[in-house]
PLY file of the C-alpha trace (Angstrom):
ply
format ascii 1.0
element vertex 166
property float x
property float y
property float z
element edge 165
property int vertex1
property int vertex2
end_header
145.38 160.69 12.52
147.18 161.06 15.79
150.51 162.86 15.68
152.84 161.27 18.19
155.91 163.36 18.74
158.88 161.51 20.09
159.82 163.01 23.44
162.79 161.34 25.14
164.58 158.05 24.71
163.26 154.55 24.35
164.13 151.84 26.83
166.42 150.12 24.32
168.38 153.34 23.69
168.86 153.83 27.42
170.01 150.24 27.94
172.53 150.46 25.10
173.90 153.77 26.43
174.25 152.41 29.96
175.94 149.24 28.66
178.51 151.26 26.71
179.24 153.46 29.75
179.68 150.42 32.01
182.07 148.79 29.51
184.23 151.90 29.31
184.28 152.19 33.11
185.37 148.54 33.44
188.20 148.98 30.97
189.29 152.23 32.63
189.29 150.62 36.08
191.52 147.74 35.00
193.99 150.12 33.31
193.99 152.29 36.44
194.68 149.28 38.71
197.53 148.14 36.44
199.05 151.63 36.64
198.74 151.75 40.44
200.46 148.35 40.86
203.27 149.34 38.47
203.72 152.61 40.39
204.02 150.73 43.70
206.65 148.45 42.20
208.58 151.47 40.91
208.34 153.25 44.28
209.61 150.18 46.18
212.50 149.69 43.78
213.43 153.40 43.82
213.39 153.48 47.63
215.63 150.43 47.76
218.08 151.88 45.21
218.26 155.20 47.08
218.89 153.49 50.43
221.59 151.23 48.98
223.27 154.28 47.38
223.03 156.13 50.72
224.68 153.20 52.52
227.48 153.17 49.93
228.02 156.95 50.40
228.08 156.60 54.19
230.62 153.81 53.94
232.76 155.84 51.55
232.74 158.84 53.89
233.30 156.58 56.91
230.28 158.20 58.56
230.15 156.99 62.16
227.28 159.24 63.23
225.03 156.32 64.28
227.58 155.49 67.04
230.00 158.18 68.22
231.80 155.70 70.48
232.97 153.69 67.50
236.69 152.95 67.51
236.91 150.41 64.68
234.38 151.12 61.95
233.54 147.80 60.29
230.90 148.43 57.64
227.45 149.48 56.68
225.02 146.83 55.52
221.65 146.43 53.88
219.66 143.47 55.19
216.79 142.02 53.14
214.10 140.12 55.06
211.64 138.33 52.75
209.59 136.90 55.65
208.65 140.41 56.84
208.85 141.92 53.33
211.24 144.59 54.63
214.82 145.77 54.33
217.07 147.59 56.79
220.19 149.69 56.67
222.61 148.92 59.49
225.86 150.28 60.96
228.52 147.81 62.16
231.28 148.88 64.54
233.77 147.26 66.94
232.21 143.84 66.38
229.17 144.93 68.41
225.58 144.14 67.40
224.55 146.31 64.48
222.85 149.66 64.93
219.66 149.64 62.85
219.37 152.99 61.09
216.04 152.35 59.39
213.57 149.61 58.51
211.58 149.96 55.29
208.45 148.04 54.33
207.84 147.08 50.71
204.45 148.42 49.63
202.91 145.89 47.25
206.14 144.23 46.12
207.87 141.08 47.26
211.28 139.52 46.78
211.46 137.18 43.82
214.98 135.77 44.20
215.62 136.10 47.95
214.04 133.43 50.14
216.01 133.82 53.40
217.36 136.89 55.18
220.31 138.15 53.16
222.88 140.85 53.94
224.95 143.00 51.62
227.95 144.50 53.43
229.80 147.58 52.21
233.30 147.76 53.61
235.58 150.79 53.80
237.66 152.47 52.49
236.05 152.41 49.02
232.53 151.20 49.87
233.26 147.94 48.10
230.83 145.08 48.29
232.05 142.28 50.51
231.39 139.75 47.75
230.29 139.55 44.13
227.70 141.67 42.35
224.22 141.23 43.82
220.94 140.93 41.92
217.71 141.73 43.74
214.46 141.08 41.91
211.25 142.65 43.15
207.91 141.29 41.97
204.36 142.58 42.09
202.36 139.35 41.96
199.08 141.10 41.22
200.32 142.14 37.78
203.19 139.61 37.42
205.71 142.36 36.72
209.28 142.36 37.99
212.13 144.83 38.25
215.83 144.06 38.84
218.18 145.99 41.09
221.83 145.31 40.34
224.33 146.21 43.06
227.79 146.37 41.51
230.99 146.01 43.51
232.26 149.52 42.83
229.86 151.16 40.39
226.40 152.62 40.79
223.28 150.68 41.69
221.29 149.98 38.51
217.54 149.66 38.18
215.98 147.81 35.23
212.72 148.58 33.49
209.59 146.57 34.33
209.32 143.20 32.62
206.95 140.25 32.73
208.00 137.80 35.43
208.68 134.23 34.34
0 1
1 2
2 3
3 4
4 5
5 6
6 7
7 8
8 9
9 10
10 11
11 12
12 13
13 14
14 15
15 16
16 17
17 18
18 19
19 20
20 21
21 22
22 23
23 24
24 25
25 26
26 27
27 28
28 29
29 30
30 31
31 32
32 33
33 34
34 35
35 36
36 37
37 38
38 39
39 40
40 41
41 42
42 43
43 44
44 45
45 46
46 47
47 48
48 49
49 50
50 51
51 52
52 53
53 54
54 55
55 56
56 57
57 58
58 59
59 60
60 61
61 62
62 63
63 64
64 65
65 66
66 67
67 68
68 69
69 70
70 71
71 72
72 73
73 74
74 75
75 76
76 77
77 78
78 79
79 80
80 81
81 82
82 83
83 84
84 85
85 86
86 87
87 88
88 89
89 90
90 91
91 92
92 93
93 94
94 95
95 96
96 97
97 98
98 99
99 100
100 101
101 102
102 103
103 104
104 105
105 106
106 107
107 108
108 109
109 110
110 111
111 112
112 113
113 114
114 115
115 116
116 117
117 118
118 119
119 120
120 121
121 122
122 123
123 124
124 125
125 126
126 127
127 128
128 129
129 130
130 131
131 132
132 133
133 134
134 135
135 136
136 137
137 138
138 139
139 140
140 141
141 142
142 143
143 144
144 145
145 146
146 147
147 148
148 149
149 150
150 151
151 152
152 153
153 154
154 155
155 156
156 157
157 158
158 159
159 160
160 161
161 162
162 163
163 164
164 165
């Protein structure tokens, strides 16, 4: 009688092991991608909130540093451009063309509720919105998640949690 000692794995055992590993890698990759897209949405929204808050603070302090020749400070503004997927903070003085302080590109997000270029003006002396409360919705279409940014007339800028877009 021949004594065959089993040395190693059979082909079936190897195939099953490889299949299980590939399945776990596929699941891990999709979870990782979801996390990356949610992080991009959060980063875009946080950048926008911080820039809007900065514009409100500059208006409140009547900061005219972008233009030292300013005699009649008008306002600061945030301009949202959905065509370029950007937003800008601007300084308005003496009725002249605005001084663009910065232009910021959204990284993976897009505007959900803004279809044309829209401006939010903050007027002195109390950095009040020149109009009603504003709602800005950012969307990451790859994961269909949205986040709302609420710009109140006098209060802080609020950022919502992620939610499934309609």
